[in-house]
C-alpha positions in Angstrom: 15.7 2.1 2.8 14.4 4.3 5.6 12.6 2.6 8.5 9.6 4.8 8.0 8.9 3.4 4.5 9.3 -0.2 5.7 6.8 0.6 8.5 4.4 2.1 6.0 4.6 -1.1 4.0 3.7 -3.2 7.0 0.8 -0.9 7.8 -0.5 -1.0 4.2 -0.3 -4.8 4.3 -2.3 -5.0 7.5 -5.0 -2.7 6.3 -5.1 -4.4 2.8 -5.7 -7.7 4.6 -8.3 -6.2 6.9 -10.1 -4.8 3.8 -10.1 -8.3 2.3 -8.0 -7.3 -0.7 -5.4 -9.3 -2.4 -2.2 -7.6 -3.6 -3.6 -8.0 -7.2 -6.8 -6.2 -6.2 -4.9 -3.3 -4.5 -2.5 -3.1 -7.5 -5.5 -2.8 -9.9 -7.0 -0.1 -7.7 -3.8 1.8 -7.6 -2.8 1.4 -11.2 0.3 -0.6 -10.5 1.5 -4.2 -10.7 1.1 -6.7 -7.8 4.8 -7.2 -7.6 5.2 -3.4 -6.9 2.7 -3.7 -4.1 4.6 -6.7 -2.8 7.9 -4.8 -2.8 6.3 -1.9 -1.0 4.7 -4.2 1.7 8.1 -5.9 2.2 10.0 -2.7 2.5 12.0 -3.1 -0.7 10.5 -0.1 -2.5 9.3 3.3 -1.6 5.8 3.9 -2.8 5.2 6.8 -5.2 2.9 9.6 -4.4 0.6 8.7 -7.4 0.3 5.1 -6.3 -0.5 6.1 -2.7 -3.0 8.6 -3.9 -4.8 6.2 -6.2 -4.8 3.4 -3.6 -6.2 5.7 -0.9 -8.9 7.1 -3.2 -10.2 3.6 -4.0 -9.8 2.0 -0.6 -10.8 3.9 2.6 -8.8 1.5 4.7 -5.6 2.3 2.9 -6.3 6.0 3.4 -6.6 5.2 7.1 -3.3 3.4 7.0 -1.6 6.4 5.4 -3.1 8.8 8.0 -1.9 6.7 10.9 1.5 5.7 9.6 
């Protein structure tokens, strides 16, 4: 996996925690499963554009993470 995706996962985790969201809550907001969020945050999966878009639309802090990653 490319380093950039792993870094994005770390940034998403940090912003999710700052927003006070669990992986389950972020998964619900993004229309995915919490295990998928876990794999993204741990650099084991690349997030899909749809998941990123839905997460960003429902959580301004995640949008900030995407803008700064």
